[in-house]
C-alpha positions, -999 to +999 in steps of 0.1 A: +000+000+000+014+034-010+010+067+009-018+077-016-038+046-009-031+049+028-043+085+027-075+073+011-081+047+037-074+072+065-096+098+049-125+075+042-122+060+077-121+095+092-153+105+074-172+074+086-159+078+122-167+115+123-202+108+110-209+081+136-194+101+164-214+132+155-246+113+153-239+095+186-231+127+204-261+146+190-286+119+198-275+118+234-279+146+259-264+160+291-240+137+308-248+108+286-223+121+261-193+117+283-198+080+285-195+077+247-157+080+251-159+042+256-172+038+220-158+068+201-122+066+212-116+030+200-136+037+168-114+068+161-083+045+161-096+023+133-084+043+103-049+045+117-048+008+124-061-003+090-037+020+071-007+008+091-015-028+083-013-020+046+020-001+046+037-024+070+030-053+047+047-034+019+078-027+040+080-064+050+080-074+013+106-048+003+129-055+032+130-092+024+146-083-009+174-061+005+200-089+005+198-094-033+187-059-045+219-039-039+217-001-036+184+000-055+170-023-028+182+000-001+166+030-018+133+011-020+134+002+016+141+038+026+112+050+005+089+024+020+100+034+055+090+070+047+056+058+034+050+038+066+056+067+089+038+092+066+007+070+070+012+067+107+013+105+109-018+108+088-036+083+110-025+102+141-038+134+126-072+118+118-075+105+154-066+140+167-095+154+146-119+129+162-106+138+196-112+176+189-147+169+177-154+147+208-142+175+230-162+202+213-195+184+206-205+182+243-206+220+243-236+220+219-266+227+242-292+200+243-319+191+268-309+167+296-326+134+303-325+137+340-346+106+344-319+082+331-304+059+357-272+069+373-241+051+363-227+027+389-191+028+400-184-005+384-199+005+351-179+038+352-147+019+356-155-003+326-164+028+305-130+043+312-110+010+309-123+002+274-110+034+257-078+034+278-071-002+267-077+008+231-053+037+234-026+015+250-029-012+225-027+012+195+003+030+212+021-003+216+015-012+179+027+021+166+057+021+189+068-013+177+063-005+141+082+028+146+110+008+162+112-015+132+113+014+108+141+029+128+161-003+127+155-007+089+166+029+083+198+023+104+206-009+085+204+007+050+226+037+059+256+039+036+281+028+062+307+009+042+329+040+035+315+063+061+327+058+097+302+084+110+273+067+095+286+033+107+288+047+143+253+061+140+239+028+127+255+009+155+242+033+181+206+029+168+208-008+167+223-010+202+196+013+215+170-012+203+189-040+220+203-056+189+238-069+181+259-050+156+287-076+152+290-113+149+276-140+126+242-138+142+237-100+140+221-101+106+197-129+115+188-111+148+181-078+130+160-096+103+140-114+129+134-082+148+122-064+118+100-093+106+084-095+140+077-057+140+062-058+105+041-089+115+028-068+144+021-040+119+002-063+095-014-093+112-013-076+146-029-044+132-057-063+115-063-082+148-063-049+167-088-035+142-112-063+151-105-057+188-111-020+185-144-026+168-154-050+195-144-025+222-164+003+204-195-018+202-192-029+238-187+006+249-217+018+230-240-008+246-227-001+281-228+037+278-262+041+261-286+038+290-269+057+318-262+092+332-226+096+345-213+117+373-194+150+369-163+132+381-167+108+352-172+138+328-139+153+340-121+119+337-134+114+301-124+149+291-089+143+305-087+110+285-097+127+253-072+156+259-044+131+266-053+112+234-054+145+215-020+156+227-004+122+220-019+120+185-010+156+177+026+151+188+030+121+165+012+139+136+036+168+140+066+146+138+075+139+174+098+109+179+100+103+141+120+070+137+134+083+104+155+109+123+182+088+136+206+115+149 
């Protein structure tokens, strides 16, 4: 999957997620809306997850040819690395947009359904654990994919006649806990990248199913109840934290392509 296709996946997914989120928020009122974090946050991560699955598969295929492709192969790998992280940043931007909408929509005045049952403490915990779990799982996936991209970028540096590049490559690999010398170093690095890209493909597709399940579960649990002001504050903090994290990634924070 190229950046263009990834952008289409992210854009289409964002449009669907925004439509569903807007409808959900506008058909609920008062403190019902805060509980929708359990459904909207996992759903907002779907475009990112699906797009990462596509570009990670492309990097896995290109990297497998590096041993026989020479310099052209290195260039192809570097280009695919850029595409992977460009799609990650697009997905992070899309999620940041969802988070902004989720923070602003509750400000739209609507009548309150005061007669709805109050949310129990146990239900409130579940309503916060569901989106928090989604965020942590997505963060772990993106972090592991980013680590693999960083390692691949370090491996294809033109180090043969450049001591500075060689030293930089070694530092990057060592920072990821990988060997830089010895007969097993290449096999270890290859296995590390393969695991990372497997997480980015099969793992991301599995995560997409999990996110959808979390979103549906959250919607069912959140629908009938009225939450407390404390829950409203906690949900707002969760959305704000997600927005800051996604915004940082979208703006280039911790870009694995910058090795220095």
